[in-house]
N, C-alpha and C positions, 0 to 999 in steps of 0.2 A: 664607525669605520665602514666605508662602503664595500660592497662585494666587487670582485674583479673577475673578468673573463680570462685573465692571464693563466697560462700553464706554468707554474713555478718549478724550476729544477734546482734543488738545493746544491750549493757549491762548496759546503763547508769541509768536506773530506777531500782535500786537495793538498798534495805534498808540497806545493809551493807556498802555502800559508805557513809562516814561520813556526808558530806554536804547534799547529797540527802536524807539520812535517817532523818536528822534533819528537813528538809523541809516537808518530808512525815509525820513526827510526828505532825508538826504544822497544816498541812492540816487535819489530822485525828481529831485533837482537835476541829476543826470547826464543827464537826458533819456531818450528812448526806448532809446538804446543802453545805458543803465545796467543793463538787465535781461539783457544778453547779453555785454557787454565786461567782462573781469575787473577787479575793484576791491576795496578793503577793505570797503566797505558790502555789496557783493554776496557776498563771502566770509562775512561775518557772517550774512546771511540764509540762505546755504547751510548753515552749521553749525546754525542753528536748525531748519531743515527736516529735515536728516539726523539730528540728535540726537533729535528727537521720534519719528521713524520707528524709530530704534534702541532707544528706551526703551519701545516697545510701543504707541504711539498708534494707535487704530483710524481716526481722522480727524485731519487737521492743519488747525486753524482759522486763517483769515486775516480780520482786521477792520481796515478802513482808514477808518472813519467820521470820524475826527478830521481827515482830509485833505479831506473833502467838505463841511465846514461852510459855507465861503464859496462854493464852486463844486462842486455835486454831481458834475459830469462828471469832476472830478479823481479822485475815488474810483472811479468807473466805469473810467477808463483804467488806473489803478493796479492794480485788481483783475485785469484781463486779464493784466498783467505777472506778478503773483504766482501766478495760476493756472498759468501756464506754468512758473514756477520749482518749484512743488510737484509738477507732473506730471514735471518733469525730475529732481528730486533727492529726491522723497519715497519712493523705494524701493517704489513701487506702492501706498503708503497714499493713500487718496482725500482730497480737500480737503473741509473744511467751510467753505462760503462764508458768512461771517457779516457781516450788515449790516442796518441799519434802513431802508435805501434799496432799494426793489424793483428799481430799474434796475441797481444794483450786483449784486444777486442774479442777475438775468437775464443780465447780461453775463458774469459768472463762470461760470454754468452753460453757456452757449453756448460759451465758450472751452474749458471742460474737455473737451468732446467735439469740439473743433476739431482733431482729430488722427487719423492712421491707426492709432495704437496702440490696443491693448485697455486700457481704463481701468475702474477700479471705480466703482460708483455713488457719487456725491458726496452730501453732506449740505447742505441749505439751512437757514440760521438767520437770520431766522425768518419764519414765516407767522402772521398774526393773523386773527381772524374777519373783519375788514373788508378784508383783502388776499388772502383765500384764493383767490378766483377768478382773480385776475391771475397769481399764481404757480403754482397747481396746474394751470392750463390748459397749462403748459409740458410737462406729463407726456405729452402727445400726441406730442411730438418727442424728449423727453429723459427718461432714466430717472434718478430721484433719490429720496432720502429727505429728510424735512424735519422741522424742529422747529416745533411749533405753540405759540406763546407765548400763554399764557392771560391776555389782557388784552382789554378791550372799549372801544369808542368812547364808550359812555355812562358816566356817573358811577357808580362802584361804590356799591352800596346795602347792603353787608354791614356787620357790626359794626365800629365804629371808622372808618367811612368808607372801607373797602377791601373787596375782594371776599371774600365768605363762601365756605366750602367748597362749598356748593350752587352758587353762581354759577360758581366755577372749574370744577367738575365739569360743569356744563351747557355751558360754553364748549368744554370738551374734547369732549363728545358732539356738539356742532354741527360742530366741525372734522372729527371722525372721520366723521360721516355724509356730509359733503360729499366728503371725500377718498376714502372707500371707495365710496360709492354713486354719485357723479357722475364722479369722475376715475380710479377703478379702482386706487387705491393699495392695497397689502397692509398689514394692520395693522402688520407688522414694519418698514414703511417710515415709520412715524409715531412721532415723539418728542414728548412734551409737556414744557413748562417753565412753572412758575408763578412763577419768579424767587426769588432768595434775599434775604432781608432781613438786614442785619447784626445779630448778636446784641447788640452793644453798645447799640443803640437800640431793641431790640424790647421796649418797655415801654408797654403800653396805658395811655392816660390816662383811660379811662372804666371804671367798674365793670362786671363781667360781660362784658368784651370779651376774647376769646381772642387770643393773640399771633400774629404773622405766621408764626413758625416752626411753631407748632401747626397753622395753617391750611394751610401748604404740605405738611407731612408727612401730615396727614389727607386732603388732596386726592389725594396720590399713592396712599395706601392705597385710597381710594374708586375711583379710576380703574383701578388694577391688580387690583382684586377684582371688577370688572364683567365678567361672562362675555362680553358683547357686544363689548368692546374687548380681548379676549384677544390677546396678542401685541404690543401697543403697548409702546413704551419710554417712560421718563421720564428727563429729563436736567436738571441744574442747573449753574449757574456757581458752583462751590463756594467759590472764594476770597472772594466777597462776604461770606460769613458772618463772616469775621475782621476786616473793615474797622473801623478805629478802636480796636481792642483794643491794650493796652499791650505785649503779648509773646506768645510761643508760638503764632504765627499758623498755622504749618504743623501743629502739634499739634492746634489747634482744628479746622482743616479736616479733618484725618484723623479726628477724633472725630465731627464733623458728618456726614461721608460714611458712616462706619460705622453711625451711628444711622439716617440716612435710608435706607440700604439695607435696614434691617429693615422699613421701611414700603413697600418695593417699588422704590426708585430702582435703575436698572440702567445708567445712563450719566451722564457728568459731564464738564464742561469744566474741565480742571485742568492744572497744571504736571506733566506726565507723569514728570519726573525725580524727583518725590517718591514715586512708586510707591503712590499712594493706592489703598486697597482691598487692599493686599498686606502692609502693615505694621500691626501691632496698635496701636490708639490707647491713650493713657494713661487709666487707669481714672477719675481725677478729672476729666479733660476730657470723657470719655464721660458721666459723671454730670451735668456742667454742661449739655451739649447736651440730654441727656434731660429735664432740668428745663424747658428751653424748649420741647421737643417736647410736653410735657404741660401747658403753660400755657394751660389751657382757659377762663380767665376767672374762676376761683375765687380768692379771696383767698389761700388756702393755697398754690396752685400759683404764684401771682405772688410771694409772699413767699419761697418756696424758691428760685426762679430768681434773685431779686434778692440773696438771701443768698449763694448760690454764686458769682454774678458779682462781688459785692463782695470775697469771699475771693480769687477768681482775680486780680482787678485788684491787690489789695494785695500778693499774693505775687509777681506778675509785676514790679511796680515795685521791690520789695525785692531780687529777684534781679538786676534790671538795675543 
């Protein structure tokens, strides 16, 4: 197994994963003592934390947003409990506090440093251009790295009604300038994320419109080749690329990651047990992802991607 330059962020403690979410619910029902008194649900979470550390995760992500839909405070309180568990059982691996709720991010960050122990710098996921000041101001008290999600409050004006490469790149520049210039972050403490669009539905409905995968990959290349932003990282939630495909999902993720690393990706939210970045992807799956990476809006590139996807789906169904 080859070594990889990838920064792996373990994704397994996420409330949207059915089995994990069920166990998290059971643990929450035990009340505050649930995070300290031995139980089956607590043992399950302990194994998730320890196994990700043992498999080489550089961060262990925790996302509890599913529990805060009705009452955001529930997710805030739960994050405090999970931060303590990662600090206790993570073998020194720092947490990635993952939430769309700024209050959850803040509570998790404060709790991470609520100890006399020496702890490593955590990762906050995520900061948007319209939340940047609220979260990054915490740098005055707490040391952390963050993922800047490349989305805007305004309606995207790029091709196909979504952000163009130029728009995504300019969002990154704005976040970078605020983080480095105003809040004194180092470039290596900044990760960007333009989100992953499922390959199964990456089919532009208008002529001359590039695909989402093309835009994501080209945005990474643009940011990572900008000398002003030298040292920043780029991360993606890789498993989203295989959503709704009929089979070989791990193989697709492996190929997607290998291809996007050629464009400059150096971090990823993944199931670390699959050793992404260290196992060679299948050549035919690499060819499929490459076709989507090159779907620039031309009829030829669209036809090639659709042809390869059709072949992949047929063969996957036949083998099933």
